[in-house]
C-alpha positions in Angstrom: 5.8 -30.9 29.6 8.5 -33.2 28.4 12.0 -31.8 28.0 12.2 -32.5 24.3 9.0 -30.5 23.7 10.4 -27.7 25.9 13.7 -27.6 24.1 11.9 -27.4 20.8 9.8 -24.4 22.0 12.9 -22.7 23.4 14.7 -23.2 20.1 11.7 -21.7 18.1 11.5 -18.8 20.6 15.3 -18.1 20.1 14.9 -18.2 16.3 11.9 -15.8 16.4 13.8 -13.4 18.7 16.7 -13.4 16.3 14.4 -12.8 13.3 12.6 -10.0 15.2 16.0 -8.4 16.0 17.1 -8.6 12.4 13.9 -7.0 11.2 14.3 -4.2 13.7 17.8 -3.5 12.4 16.7 -3.4 8.7 13.7 -1.3 9.5 15.9 1.2 11.4 18.4 1.4 8.6 15.6 1.9 6.0 14.1 4.8 8.0 17.4 6.8 8.0 18.7 6.0 4.6 17.2 8.3 1.9 15.2 7.7 -0.2 13.0 5.9 2.1 11.2 2.9 0.5 7.9 3.2 2.3 6.5 0.0 0.7 9.4 -2.1 1.7 9.3 -0.5 5.2 5.6 -1.4 5.5 6.2 -5.0 4.4 8.9 -5.4 7.0 6.8 -4.0 9.7 4.0 -6.3 8.8 6.4 -9.3 8.7 7.6 -8.3 12.2 4.2 -8.1 13.6 3.2 -11.5 12.1 6.2 -13.1 13.6 5.0 -12.0 17.1 2.1 -14.6 17.0 
């Protein structure tokens, strides 16, 4: 594997980890802030799952 490709993959991984962390924070806040918007919560959870692929 060449170093340029490896750097690109590492950058993408870092980006996905940051997005995943951001989604976790938003989901946590939505779950404890009444009224809970279950539709928005479900959309964020689906987005989080799809970003794991």
